[in-house]
N, C-alpha and C positions, 0 to 999 in steps of 0.2 A: 371500562367502557360505560359511557353514560347512557341512560335510558331516556329517550325523548319521544314525544307524541308527534305523529305526522300523518298526512293524508296521502292515500295512494289510489289510483284508478286501475282496476283490473277487469279484463274481459274474459268471460267464461260461458260455457254452454251447460245448461242443466234442464232436466225434465221436472216440471212442477206437477205433482200428482194432486190434481183437484179432486174434490169429493165425487164429482160426476165421473171423472176418469177412473177413479178407484172402484166406483160402483159398476162401471162398464166392464172392468176386468173381472169383478166378482160375478157378474151375469154370465160371462163367457165360460167359466168353469162350473157353473151350477148344473145339476142334473135336471131332467125335465120335470121331476116332481118338485124340486126346490124352486124351479122357475115359476111353475104354476102358483105355488104358495106365495111367492114374492109378488107376482102380478095381482093376485087377489088382495093382498094387503094394500097395494098402491091404488086399486080400484075403490077400496073403502076410504082411503085417505084423500084422494084427489078428485074433486067434483068435476074436473074437465076431462077425465078419462072415462071411457065407456067400452063395453064389449062390442066386438064387431060381429053381432049375431045376424044382422040382416044382409050381410054380404053374400052373394051367390056362391055356390060351391066352386071356389077358385082358391087353390092352395098356394103356399109359398113357392112350390115348384113351378107353377104356372107363371108367377111373378118373376122368377129367376130364369125362366127358359131363355136359352140363347146367350145368357150373360155369365153364368157360372159353369157352363158346359158340363152338365151332370152326366151326359152319356159318354162312356169310354168305348171307343170303337175297337173293332177287331184288329185293325192295322196298328193301333197304338200298343196293344197289350199281348195279343196272341202270337205264337210262333208261326213262321211262314208255313203254309200248307196245312195248317190245323183246321179241322172242320169247325164251322160256326154253329151256333145254337139256332134252333128253329123258333125261338121265342117262347113265351109263356101263354098257355091257353087259359081261359076263364078269368077269374078275378086277378087283380094285379099282385096281390100278396097271399094267394091261396097256399103257396108252399110254406108260409110262415106258420100256419096253424099246425099244431102237433096233435094228431089224433092218437089216443091211447088204444092200441089193439090188444084185445084180451088174449092172453096166452095160456089161461088155465085149462085144465082138462075137464071133460064132461062131468066127472065125479064132483068137482068143486061146486057146481051149481046145486047139486043135491045136498052137499054139505052145508051150504049157506042157510038152508031152511032147517037144518037139523043140528046146528052147533050146540043148541041147548041140551041135546041128548049126550053129546060128547064131552062138553065142558060144564059140569054142574056148578051150582052156586057155592056149596059148602063142601069142604074136603075134610073128613074125619081124620084124626091123628093116626088111627090104626088102619090096617089094610081092610078094604071092604070087599064084600062079595060082588062079583060083576053084575048080578041082577039088581044091586042097589045103586048102581052108578048112573041111572038115567032119570033122576027124579026132578031136579030143580034147574033153574035158568043160570046162564053164564054170567059171572060177575067180572068186570074188567080188572086187570092186574093193578090198575091205578087206585083201587079202593074207593070207599064212599066218603072219606073225610073223617075228621075228628069228631068226638062226642059233642053233644049239644050243650054241655055245661061249661065249655072252655070259652074264654074271652076271644074275640076276633083278632086275628093276626094282621095288623094293618100293613106291615112290611110285605107280607106275602100278597096282600090284596093289591098293592101298588107296584109290585115287581113286574117287569116286562116279561112276557111269556116267550120262551125260546121255541122257535119253530123247528119242525123236523128237518127242514132243509138246512137251516143254520147249524144245527147240531151235527148233521152229516158232513157239511162242508168243513167244519173245524177238524173233524177226524180225518177227512181226506187230505187236508193240507199237511198233516203230520205223517200220514201213512204213505202218501203217493208224492214223491218229489218230482217225477217226470211231468213236464208241462202237457205233453200230448195225452198222457193217461188222465191228467186232471181234467182236460177238456172232455174226454169220454165220461169220466166220473160225474162231472157237472151235468152232462146230458142225461145220465142215468138217474141222478137225483131229481131232475126236473120231470122225469117220466114216472115217478112214483105216484100211486094214488093215496088217498087219505089213510088207508090201512097199512101202508108201507109195502105194497106189492108192486112189482115191476111188470108193466103191461106192454112192453115192446119186444119185438123180435131182435135178437142179437145181430142177425144178418142185416136188418134194416138200419140199425145203429151204425154198423160198419160201413154200409153203403153211403149213408148220409154224411158221415164224418171223413170218409176216405181212408179208413183204417182197416187193418186186417181183422178177420174174425177172431184170430188167436189173441190179438191185443185186447179186443173188447172183452173176450171171455176171461182173460187174465185180470183185467181191471175189475170186472164183476166179482171174481173170486176174492179179491182183496176187500172190496166194499161189503161183501156178505159177512165179513168178520167184524163189522162195526156194531156199535151199540145203537139202539136196542137189538138184542139177539133176534134173528129171524127176519131182519130187514132185507130188502132187495130179493125176496123170494118170488118165484113166479107162480106158485100155487100153494095150497094149504099144506100139502105133503112136504114140499121143500122148506116151507117156513118152520114147521115143527122139527124137521130134520136138522136145520141149522141151529135151533135152540138146544136140541139134544146133543149135537156135536160139541157145542160150546160147554155143555155140562159133562162131557165125556161119557155119555150114556147111550150113544148110538151103536149098540151091539147088534149082531145078526137077528136076534129075536125082535128087538125094537124096530129094526128095518123092515122085517116081515110084517109087523103090525102096521107100519106106515104105508106099506104097499097094499094093504087091504083095509083102508079106512072106510070103504063102502060097506064092509061087513060090520064094522063098528057102529056105523049109522043104523044098520038094520038089527043091531044087537045080536048078531049071530056069534055068540061067545064060544060055542062048542067048536065051530069051524076055525075060529081064530086060535084057539088053543092048539089045534092040530097043526095049523100052518106055522105057528110060532114055535112049536115044540116045547110048550110050557104047561104047567098044571094050573088049576084054578087060582091058587094063591098067588103064583107068580104073575098071572094075567091081571089080577086085581092090583098088584103093585105097579105094573106097567101102565095100567089105565090111570092110576093115581098120579103117576109122573106126567102123563099126557094132559091131565086136567090142570096141572100146575103151570102149563105153558100158556103163552099168549098168542092166539091165532091171528090177532090183528095188532102187531107191535107198533104200528104208526099211530094208533089211536091214543097212545100215552101222551102225545104232544098236542092233544086237543083236536077239535074238528074244524079249526079255522083254515080256510083254503089259502094256500100259499100263492100270493100274487106273482105272476110271471114278470120278468123284466120286459119293459116296453122299449123297443128300439127307437133310437133317434133318427137313424138312417136306414133306408130300405134299398137293398141291392138285388137285382134280378136280371136274368139273361135278356138281352135285347134282340130285336128282330134282325139286326145287322151282324150278329155273332159276337158283339161286345157285351158290355154291362151297362145297365141303366141304374143310375143312382139318384135317389130323391129323398127329401126329408119327410119324416112321418108327420103329416099335418095334424094328427091327433095330439101330438105332444107340444105343439106350438100355440101358445095363447095369442088370441087376436084382440088387439085393443086399438081404439081410435081416439083422436083428440077432438072434443066437441067444440069446434070453433064457433058454431052458431050460438051456443049457450054463452060463450065468452063475450061475443060482440053484442048480444042482446042485453047484457047486464048494464044498468044505468050507472056509469062510473062517476058521473058528476057529483052525486050526493054521497059518495063513499068517503069513509075516513082513509087516511094515508096508510094505516096498517092493513085495511081491507084491500086496497089497491095493490099493496106489496104482496099480500097473500095470493091474490089472483095471478099476479105476474109470475110469482114463483111456481104456482101450480101449472101455468101454461108452459113455462120453461121445462119443468120436470116431465110433463106429459110428452112434449115434443122430443125430449131427450130419450125417454123410455121407448117410444115407438121407433126412433132411429136406432137405438141400441139393440132392440130385439131383431130388427131387420138385418143389422150388421152381424149379429151373432149367428143368425140362420145362414147367411152367405158364407161366413167363415167356416162353419161346420161342414157345409156342403163342399166347399173348396178343399178342405183337408181330407174329407172322406173320399172325394174323387181321386185324389192323388194316392191315397192308401190303396184303393182298389186297383189303380193303374200299376202300382208297385207289386201288389200281391195277387196278380191275376192267375198265376200258376197254382197258387194255393186254392183259390176259389174254383178252379177248373179241375184240379187233380187230387187235392187233399193235403193232409198235414205234411207229408213227406216233401212237398214242394214249397213250404213256407220259406220265403227269402229273408236274409238278414236285413234289418231296417233300423234306422235310428231317427231321432227327431230332426237332426241337421239335414238329412236327405230330403225330407218332406218340406222343411222350412226353406231350403234353397230352391226347390222346384216351384213353390208357390209364392216365393218372394215375401216371406214372413219371418219373424223372429222365432227362435226355438221355444222361448217361453210361451209365446202365443199358441204354438202347436201343442205344447204340453198342457196348457189350460183347456184347449179344445178337446183333447183326447181324454180328459179326466171325467169320469162318471158319464160317459157317452157310450152307447151300444149300437152295433150295426147288425141288422138282420140280413143274412146271406142264405143261399141255398144249402149251405153246410151247417147252419145254425146261427145262433145269436152270440156275438163276441163283443167284448169290450174293445174299444179302439186301441187301447194300450197293448192288447194281446198281439197285435201285428208287429210290434217292435221287439226284435230279438237280436242277440249278439251274432257275430259272424265267425265262421271257420274258413280259412283260406283254401284256395283251390290249388291242385298240383300243377296245373297248366296256366294258360291265360284266360281260363273261364271265370265266371262269376263266383263270388264267395258263397258259402253254404250257411244256412241258418243253423244255429246250435241245436234248436229244437228238432229240425229235420235230421240232423246227424244222430241225435239220440234215438229218434224213431228208426233210423236205418240200423243202428247197432242192435236195438231190440228185435227188429225183424230178422236179422242174421242169426241171433241167438235162438229165437223161437223156431226157426226153420232148420237148425243144425241137426245133423245125424247123431243119434245117441252113441254110435260107434266111432264117430269122428268129432269130438267136442272141439269147438273153436277156442283157441287161446287168444289172449289180447293181441299178441303179435300177428296172429293170422287175421284177426279183424282189421288191424291197421293195414295190412297188405291188401285186403279186399277193398277197404274204403279208398285207399290210394289208387287202386285199379279203377275205381269209380270216379276218380278225380277229386277226392277229398284229402287234403293234406292235414293229417292229424297225428299227434304223438301217442305212444303207447300209454303213457301216464294219464293222458286226457281220456282215452278209451276206458281205462280203469276207473277214473273219477266218475265218468258218466254212468258206467255200469253199476258202480256202488250206489250212486245217487238214485238209480232206478230200482234198487233192491235186488239186483241180479247177482247170484253167487259166482265165485271164481270158476275157472275151467275145471279145476281139481274137484271142487264140490259138486259141480254139475255132472261130472263124469261118474261120481259115486251115486248120485240121485238117479241118473238115466241109464245106469248099467243094466243091461238085459239080464233077466232072471235065468 
């Protein structure tokens, strides 16, 4: 067969990814922090761009009112006959603010001013007399650094500091496989103060997230085993007890000492010896162990305040019983094209390169303003559909999280799945139940036994944990019994799936639970 050259005409369709189109896609998936940084660079580079600082207080939500339909009404989302909300009083986003409620006992306030007496600076190698234990000030467990004769460690100076929140999140991802418990754990991490103490009531956490108090307490119990030891304590006594338990030194005598820390502050050693049932030498050893503990474990990670996540979308109950969705104007950079400056420039005496530069600047500025506007509209459109789909979760809690995928949202708003995926990346939504990443609302589905809707896998895991937490110690639920109970509730699930979910949540088998919960 001879090879010859010839001409052919072919007709085909293709998408040309221009630099501007690629940059628009990149803008869509940027977080609000990255977007602000990018806009700042463009403001420095482009003389025709300027900040919209003189514009009156009119946000993007006012500009989009009536066009993106940010309000989701009760008829569209709620079940028939369900009572609507009376709206939100006060500021529009008052419920977003997280106020840390102090849960420490009265004794802790007295201890704060007397820690120097409990935790001296230097600990001698031998056992000390109790009367010698109240001399010097407390030194942090982190130490005071190396000696002055060593050369500086430039690697250490340039290394990024790991925050307490990041350190705890890494441990949580390994120790807690259940998504609903991770949500609770993240809320507990965000509620820690700089010293590592938990300043929220467990019942408040349960009410806010729509979870049972038993689930919240179980999650806290797991997270109190994290490093540094003593983290997630609610007062000084619990902090020291967690560290002693980790060292296997929380015996009855030490527990009695912790129960009477006020006597230790007052240096009433004679009464402490009677209450603990020990002699003077044993008490000195116990106090030396107490001095070796860290009463503020969170301080080991520095005093830099952890910045909270800034939500891109705000959701709150509306006066009509539905939900009001709006963009957070604080995260949206406002820029304008300075057309006056462009027209005032005398272009007659300009060189060709200067004219081309100004033309490119004008084109880039117009494109950026248009892209930012389109990005805001797309985020609002996707968020409104997510709220419409997950109304039951926002109303009732984790148990009512519906199965959802990108295709459902894309079909509902007439967009491509890849666009929805980019919009939900690095974006957060503030709801009455907390701040969630948009991707959190997308979960796999478990089919229903009847003609009802499918169930979210996360909601099914939550139901399984609820059943096991509430089981009678004399009638432990087997996996088969859980399957029958769930099928009675309209959830079609196999026994091996229940076993897989149970093991993923770290729950023992029915045989092991029967041994653990066997009455004495």
